[in-house]
C-alpha positions in Angstrom: 27.4 0.4 44.8 26.3 -3.2 44.7 24.4 -5.0 47.5 23.2 -8.5 47.9 19.8 -7.7 46.3 20.4 -4.4 44.6 22.4 -3.2 41.6 22.9 0.6 41.5 25.0 3.5 40.4 24.7 7.1 41.6 26.1 9.2 38.7 25.5 12.7 39.9 24.5 14.7 43.0 23.7 18.5 42.8 22.9 20.8 45.7 21.4 24.2 45.1 22.1 25.8 48.5 20.0 29.0 48.3 17.6 29.8 51.1 14.0 29.3 50.1 15.2 27.5 46.9 17.3 24.7 48.3 17.1 21.6 46.2 19.0 18.4 46.2 19.1 16.3 43.1 20.4 12.7 42.7 20.7 11.0 39.4 21.6 7.4 38.6 20.0 4.0 38.4 19.0 1.2 40.7 17.0 -2.1 40.7 16.4 -5.2 42.6 18.0 -8.3 41.0 14.8 -10.2 41.4 12.9 -7.4 39.5 10.7 -6.7 42.4 9.8 -3.0 43.0 12.6 -1.1 44.7 11.4 1.0 47.7 13.8 3.8 48.8 14.2 6.0 51.8 16.0 9.4 51.9 17.6 10.8 55.1 18.8 14.4 55.4 20.8 15.1 58.6 19.7 11.8 59.9 16.0 12.4 59.5 13.7 10.7 57.0 12.3 13.2 54.5 9.8 13.2 51.6 11.2 13.2 48.1 10.2 13.1 44.5 11.3 10.1 42.5 11.1 10.0 38.7 11.6 6.7 36.8 13.4 7.0 33.4 14.4 4.5 30.8 18.0 3.4 30.9 18.5 1.3 27.8 22.3 1.3 28.4 21.9 -0.4 31.7 19.3 -2.8 30.2 21.9 -3.8 27.6 24.5 -4.5 30.3 22.0 -6.5 32.5 19.9 -8.0 29.7 20.0 -11.5 31.4 18.7 -10.0 34.7 16.5 -7.0 33.9 13.0 -7.2 32.7 12.1 -3.5 32.5 14.5 -0.7 31.4 12.6 2.0 33.5 15.2 1.8 36.3 16.7 5.2 35.9 16.6 7.4 39.0 16.0 11.1 39.4 15.5 11.9 43.1 14.6 15.5 44.2 14.6 16.7 47.8 13.6 20.1 49.1 15.4 20.4 52.5 14.2 22.9 55.1 17.7 23.4 56.5 21.3 23.3 55.5 22.2 19.8 54.5 25.1 18.3 56.4 24.6 14.6 55.6 22.6 12.8 52.9 21.7 9.1 52.8 19.7 7.1 50.3 18.9 3.5 51.3 16.5 0.7 50.5 13.7 -0.3 52.9 15.8 -3.4 53.7 18.7 -1.1 54.8 21.1 -1.4 51.8 22.9 1.9 51.3 22.9 3.4 47.8 24.4 6.8 48.8 26.1 8.4 51.8 27.6 11.9 51.7 29.0 14.1 54.5 29.1 17.9 54.7 32.5 18.2 53.0 31.4 16.1 50.1 28.1 18.1 49.7 30.0 21.4 49.6 31.8 20.2 46.5 28.5 19.8 44.6 26.9 22.9 45.9 25.8 25.9 43.8 24.7 29.3 45.1 22.9 31.0 42.2 19.3 31.2 41.2 20.3 31.6 37.6 20.7 28.3 35.7 21.4 27.5 32.1 22.4 24.8 29.7 23.8 24.8 26.2 22.5 21.9 24.2 24.5 22.7 21.0 27.0 25.4 19.8 27.8 24.9 16.1 28.2 26.7 12.8 24.9 27.6 11.3 25.9 26.8 7.7 26.4 30.5 6.7 30.0 31.6 6.5 31.1 32.7 10.0 27.7 32.5 11.6 27.3 30.4 14.8 24.2 29.1 16.5 23.7 28.3 20.2 20.7 26.4 21.4 19.8 25.7 25.0 17.7 27.0 27.9 18.1 29.5 30.7 16.0 30.4 33.7 15.9 31.9 37.2 14.6 29.6 39.9 12.5 32.4 41.3 10.6 32.7 38.0 12.0 36.2 37.1 12.7 36.8 33.4 16.3 36.3 32.2 18.2 38.6 30.0 21.1 37.6 27.8 24.4 39.0 26.6 27.0 37.3 24.5 30.7 37.9 25.3 33.6 37.1 22.9 36.8 35.4 24.0 38.1 38.7 25.3 35.1 39.3 27.4 33.6 42.0 25.1 29.9 42.2 24.4 29.1 41.4 20.7 25.9 41.7 18.6 23.6 38.7 18.5 20.1 37.8 17.7 18.0 35.7 20.1 14.7 34.0 19.7 13.0 32.5 22.8 11.7 29.0 22.2 9.1 26.8 23.8 10.8 23.8 25.5 8.4 21.0 25.2 11.0 18.6 26.3 11.2 20.3 29.7 7.5 20.2 30.0 7.6 16.5 29.2 9.8 15.9 32.2 7.7 18.3 34.3 10.6 20.7 34.6 8.5 23.7 33.7 4.8 24.2 33.3 3.5 24.4 29.8 2.4 28.0 30.1 5.9 29.0 31.3 7.9 26.8 28.9 9.4 29.5 26.8 12.7 29.3 28.5 14.7 28.1 25.5 17.0 30.2 23.5 18.1 30.2 19.8 21.0 32.6 19.5 22.9 33.4 16.4 26.0 35.6 16.0 29.1 35.9 13.8 32.1 34.2 15.3 34.3 31.0 15.5 32.9 28.0 17.3 36.4 26.8 18.0 36.9 29.8 20.4 35.4 30.4 23.8 32.3 32.5 24.0 30.2 33.2 27.1 26.5 33.7 27.7 26.0 36.2 30.4 22.6 35.9 32.2 20.9 38.3 34.5 17.6 38.3 36.4 17.9 42.0 37.4 19.7 41.1 40.6 22.2 38.3 40.0 24.5 37.7 37.1 25.9 34.4 35.8 28.5 33.8 33.1 27.9 30.6 31.3 30.3 29.1 28.7 28.8 28.2 25.3 30.0 24.8 24.2 28.7 22.0 22.2 27.5 19.4 24.7 26.5 15.9 24.0 26.6 14.1 27.3 24.0 11.4 27.0 20.8 12.8 28.6 22.8 15.0 31.0 21.3 18.3 30.1 17.7 17.7 30.9 18.4 15.4 33.8 20.5 18.1 35.4 17.8 20.6 34.5 15.3 19.0 36.8 16.8 20.0 40.1 17.5 23.4 38.7 13.9 24.1 37.5 11.9 22.2 40.1 8.8 24.0 41.3 9.1 25.0 45.0 5.3 25.1 45.4 4.9 21.6 44.2 7.5 20.3 46.6 6.1 22.3 49.5 2.7 20.6 48.7 4.4 17.3 48.8 6.0 18.1 52.2 2.5 19.2 53.5 1.0 15.9 52.3 3.9 13.9 54.0 3.4 15.8 57.3 -0.4 15.2 57.2 -0.5 11.6 56.0 2.8 10.0 56.9 5.6 8.5 54.9 3.9 5.3 53.8 0.9 7.0 52.2 3.2 9.6 50.7 5.2 6.8 48.9 1.9 5.3 47.7 0.9 8.7 46.3 4.2 8.9 44.4 3.6 5.5 42.9 0.4 6.8 41.5 2.0 10.0 40.1 2.4 11.1 36.5 5.7 9.2 36.1 4.1 5.8 36.6 2.9 5.6 33.1 0.4 3.0 31.9 0.9 1.0 28.7 3.0 3.0 26.3 4.3 3.0 22.8 7.7 1.8 24.1 6.0 -1.3 25.5 4.1 -1.8 22.3 7.3 -1.7 20.3 9.1 -4.0 22.7 6.3 -6.6 22.3 6.5 -6.7 18.5 10.3 -6.1 18.1 12.3 -8.8 16.3 13.5 -11.6 18.6 17.0 -13.0 18.9 15.8 -16.3 17.4 14.3 -14.5 14.4 17.5 -12.6 13.9 19.4 -15.8 13.8 17.0 -17.2 11.2 17.4 -14.0 9.1 21.2 -14.3 9.2 20.9 -17.8 7.7 18.3 -16.9 5.1 19.5 -16.8 1.4 17.6 -14.4 -0.8 17.2 -15.0 -4.6 17.6 -11.3 -5.0 20.3 -10.0 -2.6 21.3 -6.5 -3.7 24.1 -4.6 -2.0 22.8 -1.7 0.1 25.0 1.3 0.4 24.1 3.4 3.4 25.3 6.9 3.0 26.0 9.1 6.0 27.2 12.7 6.4 29.1 13.4 9.6 29.9 16.8 11.0 31.6 16.9 14.4 29.4 14.0 15.4 29.6 13.1 19.1 31.4 9.9 19.7 28.5 8.1 21.4 26.1 9.0 18.6 28.7 7.9 16.0 29.3 4.6 17.8 25.6 3.8 18.1 24.9 4.7 14.5 27.7 2.5 13.1 27.0 -0.4 15.5 23.3 -0.6 14.4 24.5 -1.1 10.9 27.1 -3.8 11.9 24.4 -5.7 13.8 22.1 -6.0 10.7 20.9 -9.5 10.1 21.2 -8.8 6.3 24.9 -8.8 5.6 25.3 -7.5 2.0 25.8 -3.8 2.9 28.4 -1.1 2.9 28.4 2.0 5.1 29.8 5.1 3.3 30.7 8.1 5.5 31.4 11.5 4.2 33.0 13.6 6.9 32.9 17.4 6.8 34.0 17.9 10.4 36.2 20.8 11.5 38.6 18.4 13.2 39.8 14.8 12.8 38.0 13.3 15.7 35.4 11.4 13.7 38.0 10.1 11.3 40.3 9.1 14.2 37.4 7.2 15.9 36.4 5.4 12.7 39.9 4.4 11.9 40.7 3.2 15.4 37.6 1.2 15.9 36.5 0.0 12.5 39.6 -0.4 10.4 39.1 -4.2 10.2 35.6 -3.8 8.8 36.0 -3.6 4.9 32.3 -2.7 4.5 32.8 0.6 6.2 34.2 3.3 3.8 35.3 6.7 5.1 36.1 9.9 3.2 37.5 13.0 4.9 36.1 15.9 2.8 38.2 18.9 2.0 35.8 21.1 4.0 32.3 21.2 5.3 30.1 21.3 2.1 26.9 21.4 4.0 24.5 18.4 4.5 23.9 17.8 0.8 27.5 18.2 -0.2 28.7 15.9 2.6 26.0 13.3 1.7 27.2 13.5 -1.9 30.7 13.0 -0.7 29.5 9.8 1.0 27.6 8.8 -2.2 30.8 9.0 -4.2 32.0 6.0 -2.2 28.9 3.9 -2.9 29.2 0.7 -5.0 25.8 -0.8 -4.1 22.7 -1.6 -6.1 20.6 0.6 -3.8 21.3 3.7 -1.8 19.9 4.3 1.7 19.9 7.7 3.3 21.0 7.6 7.0 21.5 10.4 9.5 24.6 10.4 11.7 22.7 10.5 15.0 20.0 8.0 14.3 19.5 4.2 14.7 18.3 1.2 12.7 16.6 -1.8 14.1 18.7 -5.0 13.5 16.2 -6.4 11.0 15.9 -3.2 9.0 17.8 -4.1 5.8 16.5 -7.7 5.9 12.9 -6.4 5.8 13.7 -4.0 3.0 15.4 -6.7 0.8 12.6 -9.1 1.7 10.1 -6.7 0.2 12.0 -6.6 -3.1 11.9 -10.3 -4.0 8.9 -10.3 -6.4 9.3 -6.7 -7.6 12.7 -5.0 -7.6 11.2 -1.7 -6.4 12.8 1.6 -7.4 12.1 3.1 -3.9 11.4 1.5 -0.5 10.6 3.3 2.7 9.7 2.2 6.2 7.8 3.3 9.3 9.8 5.1 12.0 9.6 6.5 15.5 11.6 8.9 17.7 14.1 8.1 20.4 14.0 10.7 23.2 17.7 11.3 23.9 16.9 12.3 27.5 14.7 9.4 28.7 16.0 6.9 26.1 12.4 5.9 25.4 10.8 5.4 22.0 7.7 7.5 21.2 5.8 9.3 18.4 5.6 6.4 15.9 5.0 7.4 12.3 2.8 4.6 10.9 2.7 5.8 7.3 0.4 5.1 4.3 1.6 3.5 1.1 2.8 6.1 -1.4 0.5 9.1 -1.2 1.5 11.9 -3.5 -0.9 14.6 -2.2 0.1 13.8 1.4 3.7 14.0 0.3 3.0 17.5 -1.1 1.6 18.4 2.3 4.6 17.3 4.3 7.6 14.9 4.0 5.8 12.0 5.6 8.3 9.5 4.1 11.6 11.0 5.6 13.2 7.9 7.1 14.2 5.2 6.2 14.6 5.7 2.4 16.2 3.3 0.0 16.5 4.1 -3.7 18.0 2.2 -6.7 21.4 3.5 -7.5 20.5 4.0 -11.1 17.7 6.3 -10.1 19.9 8.2 -7.7 22.4 8.8 -10.5 19.5 9.9 -12.8 18.2 12.6 -10.4 21.7 13.7 -9.5 22.1 13.1 -5.8 21.2 15.7 -3.2 21.0 19.4 -4.0 22.5 21.9 -1.6 20.1 24.7 -2.4 17.5 22.7 -0.4 19.8 22.1 2.7 17.6 21.6 5.7 15.0 19.8 3.5 17.4 18.2 1.1 15.8 14.8 1.7 12.4 16.3 1.0 13.6 17.6 -2.4 15.3 14.3 -3.1 12.2 12.2 -2.4 10.1 14.5 -4.6 12.5 14.2 -7.5 12.8 10.5 -7.1 9.0 10.0 -6.9 8.6 11.8 -10.2 10.6 9.2 -12.0 10.1 6.0 -10.0 7.9 3.2 -11.5 7.6 1.3 -8.2 7.5 2.9 -4.7 7.0 0.4 -1.9 6.2 0.9 1.8 7.3 -1.5 4.5 4.8 -1.0 7.3 7.2 -1.8 10.1 9.1 0.6 12.5 12.7 0.0 11.4 14.2 3.4 12.1 14.6 5.5 15.3 15.0 9.2 14.8 16.9 10.7 17.7 15.4 13.7 19.5 17.7 16.0 21.2 17.0 19.7 22.1 18.7 21.2 19.0 17.2 18.7 16.6 14.1 19.5 14.5 12.5 16.4 15.9 12.4 17.8 19.4 12.6 21.5 18.8 11.1 22.6 15.4 11.9 26.3 15.9 15.6 25.5 16.2 15.9 25.2 12.4 13.3 27.4 10.7 15.4 27.5 7.5 14.5 23.8 7.0 10.9 24.7 6.5 11.6 27.5 4.0 13.7 25.0 2.1 10.8 22.5 2.2 8.5 25.1 0.7 10.9 25.7 -2.1 11.3 21.9 -2.7 7.5 21.6 -3.2 7.3 24.7 -5.4 10.0 23.4 -7.7 8.5 19.9 -7.8 5.1 21.3 -8.9 6.8 23.3 -11.6 8.6 20.2 -12.9 5.2 18.4 -12.9 3.6 21.3 -14.8 1.2 22.0 -12.0 0.1 25.7 -11.5 -0.1 26.2 -7.8 1.4 28.1 -4.9 2.7 26.7 -1.6 2.1 28.1 1.8 3.8 27.1 5.1 1.2 26.3 7.7 1.1 28.4 10.9 2.9 27.5 14.1 3.2 25.0 15.6 2.7 22.9 12.4 6.2 23.5 11.1 7.0 21.2 8.2 3.4 21.1 7.0 2.3 22.9 3.8 -0.8 23.8 1.9 -0.7 23.6 -1.9 -3.2 26.1 -3.4 -4.0 25.1 -6.9 -4.9 27.6 -9.6 -8.7 28.0 -10.1 -8.6 31.0 -12.4 -10.4 29.1 -15.1 -13.4 29.3 -12.8 -15.3 26.2 -14.1 -18.9 25.8 -13.4 -19.7 23.5 -10.4 -23.0 21.7 -10.3 -24.1 21.1 -6.7 -26.4 18.2 -6.5 -28.6 17.9 -3.4 -31.2 15.1 -2.9 -34.0 16.3 -0.7 -37.1 14.9 1.0 -38.9 17.4 3.2 -36.7 19.1 5.9 -36.8 22.4 3.9 -35.2 24.2 6.8 -32.1 22.2 6.5 -32.0 22.6 2.7 -32.3 26.4 3.0 -29.7 26.6 5.6 -27.3 24.6 3.4 -27.9 26.7 0.3 -27.9 30.0 2.2 -24.5 29.2 3.8 -23.0 28.6 0.4 -24.4 31.6 -1.3 -23.7 34.0 1.5 -20.2 32.7 2.6 -18.5 31.0 -0.3 -15.8 32.9 -2.2 -16.4 30.7 -5.2 -19.7 31.6 -6.9 -19.7 30.0 -10.4 -22.2 27.5 -9.2 -25.5 25.9 -10.1 -27.7 24.1 -7.6 -29.7 21.1 -8.6 -32.1 20.0 -5.9 -33.4 16.5 -6.6 -36.9 16.3 -5.1 -37.6 12.8 -3.8 -41.2 12.1 -2.6 -41.6 14.9 -0.1 -45.0 15.0 1.7 -44.8 18.3 3.6 -46.5 21.1 1.7 -44.0 23.6 3.2 -41.2 21.8 1.3 -42.6 22.9 -2.1 -43.2 26.4 -0.9 -39.6 26.4 0.2 -38.5 25.3 -3.2 -40.2 28.3 -4.7 -38.6 30.7 -2.2 -35.2 29.3 -3.1 -35.8 29.6 -6.8 -36.9 33.2 -6.4 -34.0 33.9 -4.2 -31.3 32.2 -6.3 -31.5 32.3 -10.1 -28.9 29.5 -10.3 -31.1 27.0 -8.5 -33.3 24.4 -10.2 -35.4 21.6 -8.8 -36.0 18.3 -10.6 -38.2 15.5 -9.5 -37.2 11.9 -8.9 -40.4 9.8 -8.8 -38.9 6.4 -7.8 -38.2 5.0 -4.4 -35.3 6.3 -2.4 -32.0 5.1 -3.9 -29.1 7.5 -3.3 -27.2 6.2 -6.3 -30.0 6.4 -8.8 -31.1 9.9 -7.5 -27.6 11.3 -7.9 -27.1 9.7 -11.3 -30.4 11.2 -12.4 -29.2 14.6 -11.1 -26.0 14.4 -13.1 -28.0 14.0 -16.3 -29.3 17.6 -15.7 -25.9 19.0 -14.7 -24.1 21.6 -16.9 -20.9 21.9 -14.8 -17.5 20.4 -15.6 -17.3 19.6 -11.8 -19.9 17.9 -9.7 -20.3 18.5 -6.0 -22.5 15.9 -4.3 -23.9 17.4 -1.1 -26.2 16.3 1.6 -29.0 18.7 2.5 -28.0 18.6 6.2 -24.6 20.2 5.6 -23.5 23.8 6.3 -20.5 25.6 4.8 -18.1 27.0 7.5 -15.0 28.3 5.6 -15.5 30.7 2.7 -12.8 29.0 0.7 -14.2 25.5 1.0 -15.5 25.1 -2.5 -12.6 26.8 -4.2 -10.3 24.4 -2.3 -12.2 21.4 -3.7 -12.2 22.9 -7.2 -8.4 23.4 -7.2 -7.9 19.7 -6.3 -10.6 18.3 -8.5 -9.1 20.1 -11.5 -5.9 18.1 -11.2 -5.9 15.4 -13.9 -5.0 12.5 -11.7 -7.2 13.3 -8.8 -10.6 11.6 -8.6 -12.8 12.2 -5.6 -12.2 15.2 -3.3 -13.7 15.0 0.1 -14.1 17.6 2.8 -13.6 17.7 6.5 -17.0 17.5 8.2 -17.8 18.4 11.8 -20.6 17.6 14.1 -22.3 20.7 15.6 -20.1 20.4 18.7 -17.0 21.0 16.5 -15.8 17.4 16.7 -14.9 15.4 13.6 -17.6 13.5 11.7 -15.5 12.8 8.6 -11.8 13.3 7.7 -11.5 10.4 5.2 -12.7 6.8 5.0 -10.6 3.8 5.9 -11.3 0.3 4.4 -11.3 -2.9 6.3 -13.3 -1.9 9.4 -15.6 -4.8 10.3 -15.6 -6.1 6.7 -16.4 -2.7 5.3 -15.1 0.8 6.1 -15.2 3.6 8.7 -14.7 7.3 8.9 -11.3 8.4 10.2 -10.8 10.4 13.4 -14.4 10.5 14.4 -15.0 12.4 17.6 -11.7 14.2 17.9 -11.7 18.0 18.3 -11.8 20.2 15.3 -8.1 21.2 15.6 -6.8 17.9 17.0 -3.7 16.7 15.1 -4.7 13.1 15.0 -2.0 10.8 13.6 0.8 12.5 11.7 -1.3 15.6 11.5 -3.5 14.0 8.9 -6.8 15.6 10.0 -5.2 19.0 9.3 -3.5 18.5 6.0 -4.5 17.3 2.5 -4.2 13.5 2.7 -4.9 10.6 0.4 -7.6 8.0 1.3 -9.1 5.1 -0.4 -12.5 6.8 -0.1 -14.3 9.8 1.1 -18.0 10.3 2.0 -20.4 11.4 -0.6 -22.1 13.7 1.9 -19.7 16.3 0.4 -17.7 15.0 -2.6 -16.5 16.7 -5.7 -15.4 15.0 -8.9 -14.9 15.8 -12.6 -18.1 15.1 -14.6 -15.9 13.3 -17.1 -14.5 10.9 -14.5 -18.0 10.3 -13.0 -19.2 9.2 -16.4 -16.1 7.2 -17.1 -16.7 4.9 -14.1 -20.4 4.7 -14.7 -21.5 6.9 -11.8 -22.9 5.5 -8.6 -23.8 1.8 -8.7 -27.6 1.5 -8.1 -27.3 -1.8 -6.3 -26.1 0.3 -3.3 -29.3 2.1 -2.5 -28.1 3.8 0.7 -24.9 2.3 2.1 -21.6 1.6 0.2 -22.3 3.7 -2.8 -19.7 6.4 -2.1 -17.0 3.9 -1.1 -17.7 1.8 -4.2 -17.6 4.9 -6.4 -14.2 5.9 -4.9 -12.7 2.5 -5.4 -13.8 2.6 -9.1 -11.9 5.9 -9.4 -8.8 4.3 -7.7 -9.0 1.4 -10.2 -9.1 4.0 -13.0 -5.7 5.3 -11.7 -7.1 8.4 -9.9 -6.1 9.6 -6.4 -8.8 10.3 -3.8 -8.1 13.1 -1.3 -9.6 14.6 1.9 -8.9 18.3 2.4 -9.4 19.9 5.8 -9.3 23.3 4.1 -12.9 22.6 2.9 -14.7 22.7 6.2 -18.4 22.0 6.8 -20.9 21.1 9.5 -22.8 17.9 8.9 -25.9 17.3 10.9 -25.8 13.7 9.6 -28.8 11.7 8.4 -31.5 13.9 9.9 -33.5 13.3 6.8 -33.7 9.5 7.3 -33.6 7.1 10.1 -30.6 5.3 11.6 -29.0 2.3 9.9 -28.7 0.6 13.2 -32.2 -0.5 13.9 -35.1 -2.5 12.3 -35.4 -2.8 8.6 -32.8 -0.1 8.0 -30.2 -2.3 9.8 -31.3 -5.3 7.6 -30.9 -3.2 4.5 -27.5 -1.9 5.6 -26.2 -5.4 6.3 -27.5 -6.6 3.0 -25.7 -3.8 1.1 -22.5 -4.4 3.0 -22.7 -8.1 1.9 -23.0 -6.8 -1.7 -20.0 -4.6 -1.2 -18.0 -7.5 0.2 -18.9 -9.6 -2.8 -17.9 -6.9 -5.2 -14.7 -5.8 -3.4 -13.6 -8.9 -1.4 -9.9 -7.8 -0.9 -10.7 -4.2 -0.1 -13.4 -5.0 2.4 -10.9 -7.1 4.4 -8.0 -4.6 4.2 -5.4 -3.6 4.9 -6.1 -0.2 3.4 -3.0 1.1 1.5 -3.7 4.6 2.9 -4.0 3.4 6.5 -1.4 1.2 8.2 -1.6 -2.4 9.2 0.0 -1.7 12.6 -3.3 -0.1 13.7 -6.1 -2.3 15.2 -9.0 -1.8 12.8 -11.1 -4.2 14.9 -11.5 -1.2 17.2 -11.2 2.0 15.1 -9.1 3.6 12.3 -5.7 4.9 13.5 -6.1 3.0 16.8 -2.9 1.5 18.2 -3.7 -1.2 20.7 -1.1 -0.6 23.4 
């Protein structure tokens, strides 16, 4: 319907006509042509009624009205809870323009009379001969549990396995509450996906037979789901508010509801996205080095809309020297037919119909066999590129023809059509890569290197890209990161991006990929999958059976209670006991301190005290302590720390023993279980700052970095382990940094030596932070701190300004590490 001021389209109306659970749902889009807010009224049986209105992003409409629309959030989802049978329905604007009018006969055609509701997001082969997978959701509107039965084409019950899944996507749209979100199903059985199978549902009273089919209507599943799963209590509350406060106040309340989001990542992305003028400039630009990029894609029964969008984002690239190679393992010829009909006049698109479905790796290798480019880019059949993606990649290769280039990425919610969950990645970080495949998309590799490693390996299907990246990284001389979001990973309910539990075999394959990588690198270690919900995250446990002596160096001035607490916590809790304690006494004045030293030496035979008689200088004191250390490994530790996890020191030992690892830092918590240290980021206010300060102990932070082993430029010396040989090789701590800057300077010297610095959250400690000295923020301490920062800036001018290679330049370091200014 089109009015004078309004453009709109009502795409679907559904009416659940069940007493006590009646619900009308209207889906579509609408907007005022002058971009002013669109106010609506809903009339049921001629009377104005309250309703719930949800705004969604409709990029498809935005594309069609790009010269008119300013905001893509013009999608409509209107939900009405009628008190009586609905005979007529109208939706109109406040100015009287009619968007929808339905009579009783029309409403009967869209009516349903069951409390049981279900949706099948995907019904496909699992990859095992004859095994099928069905993924979707099912629920009863009255909240009763739903039982399943699978029927074959003859209507006979057949064996199946079912796993109930959390549906975070339904929670995101407020379709179900978080505590009741386990309404998803992941069903496997042996059969033939080309035949008709039925999912029979029962809630103990009603029964519903629901056909299993592979559905890919754009956003349809969850949008339809809303009216089916809406909470009657919530709508009754809305009706009560309407009756008490009137319609106008009710509308104002809705405007302030959870769907009127403040600044979002989508808005941030829109602000910095490449402009039309810039794309035109890129199209005219001539590179001195202009390699051909071969994008390889494996298709398998790919929905037409996904296929079209995927191909078109390649065709729209501002960099033109590319080819798109498609290896199709589909069970029918629909993909081939579509490609031939729509792109036969595009010579850069190459298509190969494979003899059969060889699995994701086999199909990708089929596409690879078509490639003639200088570089190979791995591209998924349902994802999207930004139009400047290839341009930015080639631009980064001009000075150095990198072996490998990867970019930042985000996710496209296939329901709301909104971008979210950006992955702002660090530059190449091997230990973080061993913790999870943080590189993923968009990966571009020299063809010579791809040939050398032998393409993709099918034994890692599900994590074949992870295995490929690890093998490539072992041989690459130059791995480059482009810190721009150039790839959109589509989330739909059966994808691992939205529903991790839908493909658990992927994570087992990832574990095997890391294990085999470590074997090839000659590293003695085991790999553990992290517990739910951290699927795709891994913990590498390095062999510590050599049991080297660790010298723990603790400077101390008075505060004997803190020192005793620190040492007691280690001796009583730690599962690693080949330790020596070297307490460096520094000008204590309290007699109780020296009595405490004697108590500790009588209590622990592996403890010694040595005396530093000079003024306080953290660097000199610790250098002095190292002269007395017998261990191959040094653990620098503040006296105001307390060990939490028994395996903390063993974890640090395993990492520190690796030949290319320099400083190993721990995760430190304030007493209230919030983070005090989880790595150090360079460039904050001309110096550095701790990462993730103040977040909860188990908070995932950005890309789960506070919970996995991650590479950082530096870690705090409040709890830092390093090989004694490396310590001596870089000359220890620099005495010009008496208090501040010494640990960051030390870590940078290790980086310059070619070592990697890491933070491990599996070494967990409390840090009561600087109770043994005054704050750096006041008086003479502030003057000294500022002076030492100036010394640091003079010694490390580039590093003090940033960007930090293990952070990301998209974050606003003027405010805090990992802060996206939206």
